[in-house]
C-alpha positions in Angstrom: 6.2 -21.4 1.6 3.2 -21.9 -0.8 2.1 -18.3 -0.3 5.6 -17.0 -1.1 5.8 -19.2 -4.2 2.4 -17.8 -5.5 3.6 -14.2 -5.0 7.0 -14.7 -6.6 5.5 -16.6 -9.5 2.9 -13.9 -10.3 5.4 -11.0 -10.0 8.1 -13.0 -12.0 5.5 -13.8 -14.7 4.8 -10.1 -15.1 8.5 -9.2 -15.3 9.1 -11.9 -17.9 6.0 -10.8 -19.9 7.3 -7.2 -19.9 10.4 -8.3 -21.7 8.7 -10.2 -24.5 6.0 -9.3 -27.0 2.7 -8.6 -25.4 -0.5 -6.6 -26.2 -0.1 -2.8 -26.0 -1.7 -1.3 -22.9 -1.8 -4.6 -21.1 -0.7 -3.1 -17.7 -3.2 -0.2 -18.1 -6.0 -2.7 -18.8 -5.1 -4.9 -15.8 -4.9 -1.8 -13.6 -8.4 -0.7 -14.8 -9.9 -4.0 -13.9 -8.2 -4.1 -10.5 -9.2 -0.6 -9.5 -12.7 -0.5 -11.0 -13.9 -4.1 -10.5 -11.8 -6.4 -8.4 -10.7 -4.0 -5.7 -14.2 -2.5 -5.1 -15.7 -6.0 -5.0 -13.1 -7.2 -2.5 -13.7 -4.1 -0.3 -17.4 -4.6 -0.3 -17.3 -8.3 0.3 -15.0 -7.9 3.3 -16.3 -4.7 5.0 -20.0 -5.7 5.1 -18.9 -8.6 7.4 -17.3 -6.3 10.0 -18.9 -5.2 13.2 -18.2 -1.5 13.9 -15.8 -1.1 16.9 -13.1 1.2 18.2 -10.6 -1.6 17.4 -11.1 -0.7 13.7 -9.7 2.8 14.2 -6.2 1.4 15.0 -5.4 -0.1 11.6 -6.0 3.2 9.8 -4.2 5.3 12.4 -1.2 3.0 12.3 -0.6 3.9 8.7 -0.8 7.6 9.6 2.0 6.9 12.1 4.1 5.3 9.3 3.6 8.3 7.1 4.2 11.0 9.7 7.1 9.1 11.1 8.7 8.9 7.7 8.2 12.7 7.2 9.8 13.5 10.6 12.7 11.1 10.0 13.4 12.2 6.4 13.2 15.9 7.3 15.8 15.4 10.1 18.1 13.2 8.0 17.7 15.6 5.0 18.7 18.5 7.2 21.7 16.5 8.6 22.9 15.3 5.2 22.0 18.5 3.3 19.5 16.8 0.9 17.6 19.0 -1.6 13.9 19.8 -1.0 13.0 17.5 -3.9 14.9 14.5 -2.4 13.2 15.0 0.9 9.8 15.2 -0.7 10.6 12.0 -2.7 11.6 10.2 0.5 8.5 11.3 2.4 6.2 10.0 -0.4 7.9 6.7 -1.0 9.0 5.8 2.6 5.7 7.1 4.1 3.2 5.4 1.8 3.0 1.7 1.6 1.7 -0.5 -1.2 -1.1 -1.8 1.0 -3.6 -2.5 -1.8 -2.0 -3.9 -5.0 0.7 -5.8 -3.0 -0.7 -5.6 0.5 -4.0 -7.4 -0.1 -2.4 -10.3 -2.0 0.4 -10.7 0.5 -2.0 -10.6 3.5 -4.4 -13.1 1.9 -1.5 -15.4 1.0 0.1 -15.3 4.4 -3.1 -15.1 6.6 -6.0 -16.2 4.5 -9.3 -14.4 4.1 -9.5 -13.7 7.9 -7.0 -10.8 7.6 -8.4 -9.2 4.4 -11.1 -7.0 6.1 -8.5 -5.5 8.4 -6.1 -5.1 5.5 -8.9 -3.1 3.7 -9.3 -0.8 6.7 -5.5 -0.1 6.8 -5.5 0.7 3.1 -8.6 2.8 2.7 -8.6 4.8 6.0 -4.8 4.7 6.3 -2.6 4.6 3.2 -5.2 5.8 0.7 -6.3 8.7 2.9 -2.7 9.7 3.4 -2.0 9.5 -0.3 -5.1 11.6 -1.1 -4.7 14.3 1.6 -1.1 14.4 2.8 0.2 13.5 -0.7 -1.2 16.7 -1.9 0.2 18.6 1.1 3.7 17.2 0.6 3.8 18.0 -3.1 2.6 21.5 -2.3 5.2 22.0 0.5 8.2 20.7 -1.5 7.3 22.1 -4.9 5.9 25.5 -3.9 2.4 24.8 -5.4 -0.8 26.0 -3.9 -2.8 23.4 -1.9 -6.5 23.1 -2.8 -8.9 21.2 -0.6 -11.5 21.0 -3.3 -9.2 19.0 -5.5 -8.4 16.6 -2.7 -12.0 16.1 -1.9 -12.9 15.4 -5.5 -10.1 12.9 -5.8 -11.3 11.1 -2.6 -15.0 10.8 -3.4 -14.4 9.7 -7.0 -12.1 6.8 -6.2 -14.0 3.5 -6.9 -12.7 1.5 -3.9 -13.6 4.4 -1.6 -17.1 4.6 -3.0 -17.3 0.8 -2.5 -16.1 1.2 1.1 -18.9 3.8 1.9 -21.5 1.6 0.2 -20.3 -1.4 2.2 -20.6 0.5 5.5 -24.3 1.2 4.7 -25.0 -2.3 3.4 -23.4 -3.8 6.5 -26.1 -2.3 8.7 -28.8 -4.3 6.9 -30.2 -7.5 8.6 -29.0 -9.7 5.8 -27.8 -9.7 2.2 -28.7 -12.2 -0.6 -26.2 -15.0 -1.3 -25.7 -13.7 -4.8 -24.1 -10.6 -3.4 -21.3 -12.6 -1.8 -21.0 -14.9 -4.8 -20.4 -11.8 -7.0 -18.0 -10.0 -4.6 -16.1 -13.2 -3.9 -15.7 -14.1 -7.6 -14.6 -10.7 -8.7 -12.5 -10.1 -5.6 -10.6 -13.4 -6.2 -9.1 -11.9 -9.4 -7.4 -9.2 -7.3 -4.4 -11.3 -6.2 -3.0 -12.8 -9.4 -3.8 -9.7 -11.6 -2.5 -7.1 -9.2 0.8 -9.0 -8.6 1.2 -9.7 -12.3 0.6 -6.0 -13.1 3.1 -5.0 -10.5 5.7 -7.3 -12.1 4.8 -6.0 -15.6 5.6 -2.4 -14.5 8.5 -3.2 -12.2 11.7 -1.5 -13.1 14.9 -2.1 -11.1 17.9 0.0 -12.1 21.4 0.3 -10.8 21.6 1.9 -7.4 24.3 4.2 -8.5 25.0 7.0 -6.0 21.6 6.7 -4.3 22.7 4.3 -1.6 22.3 6.8 1.2 18.7 7.8 0.6 17.7 4.2 -0.2 19.3 3.0 3.1 17.3 5.4 5.2 14.1 5.2 3.1 13.9 1.4 2.9 15.3 1.0 6.4 12.3 2.9 7.7 9.7 1.4 5.4 10.6 -2.2 5.6 12.1 -2.5 9.1 11.8 0.4 11.5 8.2 1.4 10.8 6.7 -2.1 11.3 8.8 -2.4 14.5 7.4 0.9 15.8 3.8 -0.2 14.9 4.4 -3.6 16.5 5.6 -2.0 19.7 2.7 0.4 19.9 0.0 -2.3 19.2 1.6 -4.6 21.7 1.6 -1.9 24.4 -2.1 -1.3 23.6 -2.8 -5.0 23.9 -4.3 -5.3 20.4 -5.9 -8.6 19.4 -3.4 -10.9 17.7 -5.0 -11.1 14.2 -5.4 -7.3 14.0 -1.9 -6.7 15.2 -0.4 -9.2 12.7 -2.3 -7.7 9.7 -1.4 -4.1 10.7 2.3 -4.9 11.2 2.4 -6.7 7.9 0.7 -3.7 6.1 3.1 -1.3 7.7 6.0 -3.4 6.4 4.8 -3.3 2.7 7.0 -1.9 0.0 6.7 1.8 -1.0 3.5 2.6 -2.9 3.8 2.7 -6.7 1.5 5.7 -6.8 3.6 7.6 -4.2 6.7 7.0 -6.5 4.7 8.2 -9.5 3.6 11.3 -7.6 7.2 12.1 -6.7 8.3 11.6 -10.3 5.5 13.8 -11.7 6.7 16.7 -9.5 10.4 16.2 -10.3 11.3 14.9 -6.8 14.4 12.9 -7.4 12.7 10.6 -10.0 15.5 8.1 -10.2 15.5 7.6 -6.4 11.7 7.3 -6.5 11.9 4.5 -9.1 14.5 2.6 -7.2 12.7 2.9 -3.9 9.6 1.3 -5.5 11.4 -1.3 -7.5 14.0 -2.4 -4.9 11.5 -2.1 -2.1 9.1 -4.5 -3.8 11.7 -7.1 -4.4 13.1 -6.9 -0.9 9.6 -6.9 0.7 8.7 -10.2 -0.9 11.1 -11.7 1.6 10.9 -9.3 4.5 7.1 -9.3 4.8 7.0 -13.1 5.2 9.9 -12.7 7.6 7.8 -10.4 9.7 4.9 -12.9 9.6 7.3 -15.6 10.9 8.5 -13.3 13.7 4.9 -12.4 14.7 3.6 -16.0 14.8 6.8 -17.4 16.3 
């Protein structure tokens, strides 16, 4: 209950601030800090503590399952209901990509403490982020008719600060030991991730009337918030995955649609109103469904 209260408070504070006078560019400034300082520090501080093992492959691959499952489902439903190519592209990007960083890290930390953060980082960097960078470019090319360029994808991948931090952490993690000041720095900067990321999300959150978009929202949010985590849970249970890893991965697979995925859909004209509603409604609903999944997993 305390964790949910913290999450709701930070998001609500952001939503209230967005509706009163506040400094211009506040959300952009917060996002810059989160992406360039807090998130890389959090990634480095957690990944250096991990021992390499095949178990760490599962979290990332599970997010691929969420993405490709969404693509298959939305393609089939789209053909059945005669959706436009743009709407199908929108649903793949929003139902397939979860907000496993800005919302996922704070939620996992609030619900499971620091023990789950390292696994949450793996699911985000090798799962959701990789799918956004590579398959996001593929989806936009397929549904907009643009030419796909691997060089642009590679440039975007290697220049992303948290990904650079991830690669550095893998190297540093092989050293015999690291000075205490390293962990003091990463812990202090990383601690700013939770309140600032959630506040920023609330600041940018826009929830509009559903209108005539009930049908795609039903299938999109139904997959992202309920069916996808159920599928991942079943797969990991069958594979006898350790309890902590399974809990974190299921929670990450149940996160709301990624804000960046929605923006990508809007930029390419893929049903922009539906994309906005998927992100906004998905976030609000997930504040209750993700803790519900945690209750189910530990119950």
